[in-house]
GUSE-255770 format. One record per residue (C-alpha): residue number from 1; residue in one letter; x, y, z. Coordinates in steps of 0.25 Angstrom, whole numbers, padded with zeros to 4 digits. Layout:
<sites>
i,aa,X,Y,Z
NUM,A,X,Y,Z
...
</sites>
This chain:
<sites>
i,aa,X,Y,Z
1,M,0007,-0089,-0082
2,S,0009,-0076,-0089
3,K,0018,-0066,-0082
4,A,0006,-0057,-0078
5,K,-0001,-0069,-0071
6,R,0009,-0073,-0063
7,L,0012,-0059,-0058
8,Q,-0003,-0058,-0056
9,P,-0002,-0062,-0041
10,V,0011,-0050,-0040
11,V,0001,-0041,-0046
12,D,-0011,-0045,-0036
13,A,-0003,-0044,-0023
14,A,0002,-0031,-0029
15,Q,-0011,-0024,-0029
16,Q,-0015,-0032,-0015
17,N,-0005,-0025,-0009
18,S,-0009,-0011,-0017
19,D,-0022,-0014,-0013
20,D,-0019,-0017,0003
21,A,-0009,-0004,0004
22,A,-0019,0005,-0003
23,R,-0032,0000,0008
24,V,-0020,0002,0019
25,R,-0019,0015,0014
26,G,-0034,0017,0014
27,D,-0034,0013,0028
28,N,-0022,0023,0033
29,R,-0030,0034,0026
30,Q,-0042,0031,0033
31,Q,-0034,0030,0048
32,L,-0030,0046,0044
33,V,-0043,0049,0043
34,M,-0048,0044,0054
35,K,-0035,0049,0062
36,Q,-0038,0061,0057
37,Q,-0053,0060,0061
38,Q,-0046,0058,0075
39,L,-0038,0066,0076
40,D,-0049,0077,0071
41,E,-0059,0075,0081
42,L,-0049,0074,0093
43,V,-0044,0090,0090
44,A,-0059,0094,0088
45,Y,-0060,0087,0102
46,R,-0051,0092,0109
47,D,-0054,0107,0101
48,E,-0068,0104,0106
49,Y,-0063,0101,0121
50,A,-0052,0113,0123
51,R,-0065,0123,0118
52,G,-0074,0117,0130
53,L,-0061,0120,0138
54,K,-0058,0133,0134
55,Y,-0075,0135,0135
56,K,-0076,0128,0151
57,S,-0064,0135,0155
58,K,-0068,0149,0152
59,S,-0082,0143,0161
60,G,-0071,0139,0170
61,L,-0064,0124,0174
62,N,-0058,0120,0187
63,A,-0043,0117,0186
64,M,-0047,0101,0186
65,Q,-0055,0102,0174
66,M,-0046,0113,0167
67,R,-0036,0101,0169
68,D,-0047,0090,0162
69,Y,-0048,0099,0151
70,N,-0035,0100,0148
71,L,-0030,0087,0151
72,F,-0041,0083,0142
73,L,-0036,0093,0132
74,N,-0021,0087,0132
75,R,-0027,0073,0129
76,L,-0034,0077,0117
77,N,-0022,0084,0111
78,L,-0014,0072,0115
79,A,-0023,0062,0107
80,I,-0022,0073,0097
81,E,-0007,0071,0098
82,Q,-0008,0057,0097
83,Q,-0019,0058,0084
84,L,-0011,0066,0075
85,L,0001,0056,0078
86,A,-0011,0045,0073
87,L,-0013,0053,0060
88,E,0002,0055,0058
89,G,0003,0041,0057
90,A,-0006,0039,0050
91,C,-0002,0048,0038
92,R,0011,0041,0039
93,D,0003,0028,0038
94,I,-0004,0033,0026
95,E,0010,0038,0019
96,T,0014,0024,0022
97,S,0003,0016,0017
98,K,0004,0027,0003
99,Q,0016,0024,0000
100,D,0015,0009,0003
101,W,0002,0008,-0008
102,L,0010,0016,-0016
103,G,0021,0005,-0017
104,K,0011,-0005,-0018
105,H,0004,0001,-0028
106,R,0015,0006,-0037
107,R,0020,-0009,-0035
108,A,0007,-0015,-0041
109,S,0006,-0005,-0051
110,V,0020,-0010,-0055
111,I,0016,-0024,-0056
112,D,0004,-0022,-0063
113,K,0013,-0016,-0074
114,V,0022,-0029,-0076
115,V,0009,-0037,-0076
116,D,0002,-0029,-0087
117,R,0015,-0028,-0095
118,H,0017,-0046,-0094
119,R,0002,-0044,-0097
120,Q,0004,-0036,-0109
121,Q,0017,-0044,-0113
122,E,0009,-0056,-0112
123,R,-0003,-0051,-0119
124,Q,0006,-0047,-0131
125,D,0014,-0060,-0131
126,H,0001,-0066,-0132
127,A,-0003,-0059,-0145
128,R,0010,-0060,-0151
129,Q,0010,-0076,-0149
130,E,-0005,-0076,-0155
131,Q,0001,-0066,-0168
132,Q,0011,-0076,-0169
133,E,0003,-0088,-0170
134,S,-0008,-0082,-0178
135,D,0004,-0078,-0188
136,E,0010,-0092,-0189
137,Q,-0004,-0097,-0191
138,A,-0005,-0087,-0202
139,L,0008,-0092,-0207
140,R,0005,-0109,-0206
141,G,-0007,-0105,-0216
142,P,-0021,-0111,-0215
143,R,-0022,-0124,-0213
144,R,-0030,-0133,-0222
145,E,-0033,-0147,-0220
146,N,-0031,-0158,-0229
147,G,-0040,-0167,-0232
</sites>
């Protein structure tokens, strides 16, 4: 069995690892987009709620209502802070998965190049062998059958 054929399982495994890392990277990107959308929604909701509080405070709120509005605004601000942390984590995950993919992709490329060199060498060896056989055949000359 040729070296190229013996190395094929290694090529396949390296390519699978690279593909898996690319999928993880894509999943991480989707998570980042989702977390950003959630953050945007929280900020928009908080801003809308704050505008509502400002409007209602002009028309008069009692102390209990004002406290409830402020408590809820504080909860929204806390949720926004937590979402920002989740977004930062998603950014780190993307960078980690990018580096992982790059490493696995490079490894797969190197292995592909090695196998390609083996295949090229095998083709050259085969062509050289065929040429040698052809030369030997020509040197022997045509065979004549005596009958």
